[in-house]
C-alpha positions in Angstrom: -44.9 6.6 13.2 -44.3 7.0 16.8 -41.1 8.3 18.1 -39.4 4.6 18.8 -40.3 3.6 15.6 -38.9 6.7 13.9 -35.5 6.0 15.9 -35.3 2.5 14.7 -36.3 3.5 11.0 -33.6 6.1 11.2 -30.9 3.6 12.7 -32.0 1.3 9.7 -31.7 3.7 7.1 -28.2 4.6 8.4 -27.0 0.9 8.4 -28.5 0.5 5.0 -26.8 3.5 3.5 -23.4 2.5 5.0 -23.5 -1.1 3.5 -25.9 -0.9 0.6 -24.3 -2.7 -2.4 -21.4 -3.6 -0.1 -19.3 -6.3 -1.7 -19.1 -9.4 0.5 -16.8 -11.3 -1.9 -13.5 -12.4 -0.5 -10.5 -12.6 -2.7 -7.0 -13.9 -3.1 -5.1 -11.5 -5.3 -2.0 -12.4 -7.0 0.3 -9.2 -7.3 2.6 -8.7 -10.3 5.8 -7.0 -9.7 6.1 -3.6 -11.4 7.9 -3.5 -14.6 7.8 -7.3 -15.2 4.7 -8.4 -17.1 3.0 -5.1 -16.8 5.1 -2.1 -17.4 3.3 1.3 -16.5 5.1 3.5 -19.0 3.9 1.1 -21.8 0.1 0.8 -21.5 0.1 -1.8 -24.2 1.3 -4.4 -21.8 -1.8 -4.3 -20.1 -3.6 -7.0 -22.0 -5.3 -10.0 -21.9 -2.3 -12.2 -22.3 -1.1 -11.7 -18.8 -4.6 -12.1 -17.2 -5.2 -15.3 -19.2 -1.8 -16.7 -18.4 -2.3 -16.3 -14.6 -5.8 -17.7 -14.6 -4.8 -20.7 -16.8 -1.7 -21.5 -14.7 -3.7 -21.3 -11.4 -6.8 -23.0 -13.0 -9.0 -22.3 -9.7 -12.8 -23.1 -9.9 -15.2 -20.3 -9.8 -16.4 -19.6 -6.3 -18.8 -16.6 -5.7 -17.5 -16.5 -2.1 -13.9 -16.6 -2.7 -12.6 -15.4 -6.1 -9.0 -15.3 -7.6 -8.0 -11.8 -9.0 -4.9 -9.9 -10.1 -3.3 -6.8 -8.3 -1.2 -4.4 -9.8 0.8 -1.4 -8.5 0.4 2.2 -10.2 3.4 4.2 -8.9 1.9 7.4 -10.3 5.0 9.6 -9.6 7.2 7.0 -11.3 6.4 8.1 -14.8 4.3 10.4 -17.0 0.9 10.5 -15.7 -0.8 10.2 -19.1 0.7 6.7 -19.5 -0.6 5.9 -15.9 -4.1 6.9 -16.9 -3.8 4.8 -20.0 -2.5 1.7 -18.2 -5.1 2.0 -15.4 -7.8 2.3 -18.1 -6.5 -0.9 -19.9 -6.2 -2.7 -16.7 -9.9 -2.1 -15.8 -10.9 -2.8 -19.4 -9.2 -6.3 -19.5 -10.6 -6.9 -16.0 -14.2 -6.7 -17.3 -13.3 -8.6 -20.7 -12.0 -11.6 -18.8 -14.3 -11.3 -15.8 -11.1 -11.2 -13.7 -11.3 -9.3 -10.4 -8.7 -6.7 -9.7 -6.9 -4.8 -6.9 -5.7 -1.4 -7.8 -2.6 -0.1 -5.9 -2.2 3.8 -6.1 1.2 4.8 -4.7 3.0 8.1 -4.8 5.8 7.7 -2.3 8.0 4.8 -3.0 9.1 5.9 -6.5 9.0 9.7 -7.4 11.7 9.5 -10.3 9.4 11.6 -12.7 9.2 14.5 -10.0 12.6 15.8 -9.2 10.9 19.1 -8.9 9.8 17.7 -5.5 13.2 16.3 -4.1 16.3 17.9 -5.9 17.5 20.5 -3.6 21.3 20.0 -4.0 22.2 19.7 -7.7 21.7 22.9 -9.8 22.9 20.8 -13.0 19.9 18.3 -12.8 16.2 18.7 -13.4 14.0 20.1 -10.9 16.6 21.8 -8.7 15.2 24.0 -6.1 16.9 24.8 -2.7 13.4 25.0 -1.1 12.9 21.1 -2.0 14.6 20.7 1.5 11.2 21.0 3.0 10.0 17.9 0.9 12.6 15.5 2.1 13.4 14.0 5.4 15.8 15.4 8.0 18.3 13.8 10.6 17.5 16.8 13.2 15.0 19.5 13.7 16.1 21.9 11.0 16.5 21.5 7.2 20.3 21.9 7.4 20.1 18.1 7.8 18.0 17.3 4.8 19.1 14.2 3.2 20.0 13.4 -0.5 19.7 9.7 -0.7 18.0 6.7 1.2 18.4 3.1 0.9 15.9 0.4 0.6 16.1 -3.4 1.0 13.5 -5.6 -0.7 15.5 -8.8 -0.8 18.7 -6.8 -1.7 19.8 -3.4 -0.7 19.6 -0.6 -3.3 19.8 3.3 -3.3 16.7 5.2 -3.8 15.5 8.9 -3.7 15.7 10.7 -0.4 12.8 9.6 1.9 10.0 12.1 1.2 8.5 14.3 4.2 5.0 12.9 4.1 3.7 16.0 6.0 4.8 18.4 3.3 2.1 20.4 1.8 3.9 20.0 -1.7 4.2 16.0 -1.2 0.7 15.9 -0.1 -0.5 18.2 -2.9 0.8 16.0 -5.6 -0.7 12.9 -4.2 -4.1 14.6 -4.2 -3.5 15.9 -7.7 -2.9 12.6 -8.9 -5.7 11.0 -7.2 -8.1 13.7 -8.6 -7.0 12.4 -12.2 -7.0 8.7 -11.3 -9.8 8.1 -9.0 -12.7 9.5 -11.0 -11.7 7.0 -13.8 -12.0 4.2 -11.4 -15.3 5.6 -9.9 -16.7 6.0 -13.8 -15.8 2.4 -14.6 -17.0 0.9 -11.3 -20.3 2.7 -11.8 -20.7 1.5 -15.4 -20.4 -2.1 -14.2 -23.8 -4.1 -14.3 -24.7 -5.0 -10.4 -23.5 -8.7 -11.1 -20.1 -7.5 -12.1 -19.4 -5.1 -9.3 -17.2 -7.8 -7.7 -14.6 -7.2 -10.3 -13.3 -4.1 -8.3 -12.1 -5.8 -5.2 -10.3 -2.9 -3.7 -8.4 0.3 -4.3 -5.4 0.5 -2.1 -3.7 3.7 -1.0 -0.4 4.6 0.6 2.0 1.5 -0.3 3.5 0.5 3.2 3.4 4.2 4.4 6.0 4.6 7.3 9.0 6.6 8.1 12.5 5.2 7.8 11.6 1.6 6.8 11.3 1.5 2.9 13.6 4.5 2.7 16.1 4.4 5.5 19.3 6.5 5.9 22.8 5.7 7.1 24.8 8.1 9.2 26.5 10.7 7.2 24.8 9.1 4.2 24.8 12.2 2.0 28.8 11.7 1.4 27.9 8.6 -0.5 26.2 10.3 -3.4 28.5 13.2 -3.0 31.8 11.2 -3.4 30.5 8.0 -5.1 27.3 8.9 -7.1 27.6 5.8 -9.2 29.6 3.5 -7.1 27.7 1.4 -4.5 30.5 -1.0 -3.7 31.5 1.0 -0.6 27.7 1.6 0.7 27.1 0.4 4.2 25.4 -3.0 4.4 23.8 -2.9 8.0 20.4 -2.4 6.4 17.2 -2.0 8.5 17.1 -4.0 11.8 13.6 -4.6 13.0 15.4 -5.6 16.5 16.7 -2.1 17.0 13.4 -0.3 17.2 11.8 2.4 15.4 14.9 3.9 13.8 16.0 0.2 12.5 19.5 0.6 13.9 20.4 3.3 11.4 20.1 7.1 11.4 16.8 8.5 12.8 14.7 10.3 10.5 11.2 11.7 10.6 12.0 15.2 11.8 10.9 17.0 9.0 7.5 15.3 8.9 6.9 15.6 12.6 7.8 19.2 12.7 5.9 19.9 9.6 2.7 18.3 11.1 3.0 20.6 14.3 3.6 17.6 16.5 6.8 18.6 18.1 10.1 20.5 17.1 12.5 19.3 19.7 13.0 16.3 21.8 13.2 12.6 20.9 11.0 11.1 18.2 8.8 8.3 19.5 6.6 5.7 17.8 3.5 7.9 18.6 4.8 10.6 16.7 5.5 8.5 13.6 1.9 6.9 13.9 0.4 10.3 14.0 2.1 11.5 10.8 1.3 8.1 8.9 -2.2 8.3 10.2 -2.6 11.7 8.8 -1.3 11.1 5.4 -3.3 8.0 4.9 -6.4 9.7 6.3 -6.0 12.5 3.8 -5.5 10.0 0.8 -8.7 8.0 1.9 -10.7 11.2 2.4 -9.8 12.3 -1.0 -10.8 9.1 -2.7 -14.2 8.8 -0.8 -15.1 12.5 -1.9 -14.3 11.6 -5.3 -16.8 8.9 -5.2 -15.2 5.6 -4.1 -17.3 3.8 -1.6 -15.6 3.3 1.7 -15.8 -0.4 1.6 -13.6 -0.6 -1.7 -10.8 1.9 -0.3 -8.0 0.1 1.6 -5.0 1.8 3.5 -1.5 0.2 3.5 0.5 1.1 6.6 4.0 0.0 7.0 6.3 -0.2 10.0 4.3 -3.0 11.8 6.4 -6.0 12.5 7.9 -8.1 15.4 9.0 -7.3 17.9 5.7 -5.6 18.2 6.3 -3.5 21.0 9.4 -1.8 19.4 7.5 -0.6 16.3 4.4 1.3 15.1 1.1 0.0 16.5 -1.5 -1.0 13.9 -3.5 2.1 14.7 -2.3 4.3 11.8 -4.1 2.4 9.2 -7.5 3.0 10.7 -9.8 5.9 9.6 -13.3 6.6 9.0 -13.0 6.5 5.2 -11.5 3.2 4.4 -10.8 -0.3 5.4 -7.4 -0.8 7.0 -4.7 -2.9 5.5 -1.3 -3.9 6.4 1.6 -6.2 5.3 2.1 -9.6 6.7 5.2 -11.8 6.1 5.2 -15.2 7.8 2.9 -13.8 10.3 -0.2 -15.2 12.0 -2.6 -12.4 12.5 -3.9 -13.9 15.5 -0.5 -13.3 17.1 0.2 -10.0 15.7 0.7 -7.4 18.3 -2.1 -5.2 18.9 -3.8 -5.9 15.5 -7.1 -7.3 17.1 -7.4 -4.5 19.5 -7.6 -1.9 16.6 -9.8 -4.0 14.4 -12.2 -4.3 17.0 -12.3 -0.5 17.7 -12.7 0.7 13.9 -16.0 2.2 12.6 -15.9 0.5 9.3 -16.2 -3.1 8.1 -13.5 -5.2 6.6 -9.6 -5.2 6.6 -7.0 -6.8 4.5 -3.6 -8.4 4.4 -2.9 -6.0 1.5 0.7 -7.4 1.1 1.1 -11.1 2.0 3.7 -13.8 2.0 3.6 -16.8 4.4 5.0 -19.7 2.6 4.4 -23.3 3.5 6.8 -26.1 3.6 4.2 -28.1 1.6 0.7 -27.7 0.1 -1.0 -28.4 3.4 0.9 -25.8 5.3 0.3 -23.4 2.4 -3.4 -24.0 2.8 -3.1 -23.5 6.7 -1.6 -20.1 6.1 -4.0 -18.9 3.6 -7.0 -20.0 5.6 -5.7 -18.6 8.9 -5.4 -15.1 7.3 -8.6 -15.1 5.6 -10.7 -16.4 8.6 -9.2 -13.9 11.0 -11.9 -11.6 11.8 -13.5 -10.0 8.8 -10.5 -10.2 6.2 -11.7 -9.3 2.9 -8.7 -10.4 0.9 -5.0 -11.2 1.0 -2.8 -10.0 -1.8 0.3 -12.5 -2.4 3.5 -10.8 -3.1 4.4 -11.8 -5.8 3.3 -13.8 -8.7 6.6 -14.0 -10.1 8.0 -15.3 -7.0 5.2 -17.8 -6.7 6.0 -19.1 -10.1 9.6 -19.9 -9.2 8.5 -21.9 -6.1 7.4 -25.5 -6.2 3.8 -26.0 -7.2 2.6 -26.4 -3.5 1.6 -22.7 -3.4 -0.4 -22.7 -6.5 -2.2 -26.1 -5.7 -3.1 -24.5 -2.2 -4.7 -21.4 -3.6 -6.9 -23.7 -5.8 -8.0 -25.9 -3.2 -8.6 -23.1 -0.7 -10.9 -21.5 -3.3 -12.6 -24.8 -4.2 -13.4 -25.6 -0.5 -14.1 -22.1 0.7 -17.8 -21.6 2.1 
């Protein structure tokens, strides 16, 4: 074999190694709201009944190029990890039994109720108390004297949540890695045991549910006083909520100082979108690298970056979701990806194939508009799937959405 043939042969082997067995199936996933039909702390709820009910209600034809699947979120710090393992095992088992593709969402940031040892730095009478936990939560200045005790979230309505975590904290990152080391090998074992003709059942493993700073856990000015003075009364809580028009701080108190300082990016001055992007990128990169090294193929791993929405120039770019160990993913609400800021720019620059609308809701006024919205997203560049949030919401709507899903799947080529 001459020199040039060796070069071509080596290149061919590289390409083959990157994409050998790559699942080229596309999907529409229906995400189920945590705690509704499937309850993480009760593994018995992960059974055939829910799967079969969804498949029956949609009644989509089988299309090998675009399949209907079910998505579920495993908030692994919200309850006992043993229950999470059992629920995950059952979820995969029922997928194989019913031949229903699944999207597995592993999240350790939005709900950390089971780990007060990470965030309780202020209440010696409660579980997990340790003043050093100030390093694991966000601050409103460059030192931990401004550590927060509470945050707020608005997923339709505002409610209180635990203090926003410092996603650069070694302790916070450590528990993510520890959980992945328990959960990912189970997924890998199951996936590797699937016959080749059933590999399509694992549509993806999503990591970092809307990872961002100050979006899903924002903080009001002098917010600690609300939990100090009114720990069980929310009636006087501020109602301004997060305002996308206001820029990266959402019009509320700026946080992110802890993560940016811990990451070694800066320890003084004004926080910028670029600072936040670096922190978010580092966090997602660590999760994906861990999952990849535990045996998950790159084409199955998806990130989920938050903080990307209009007005695009005022918020995080789409760059933070892109790394060498996964396919990137973002949330899209009533958004055409063709017009989504710098999305195309970063999709064109990445080293991996595929991307996904890992959280999606673009409601149509009628069935035809639903069809247009679904197809527009799936046809943008190399979109591998969209995950509709949520199945329970879709059920409460007129039947146009479900009929559109059925028709899009039936006609996809």
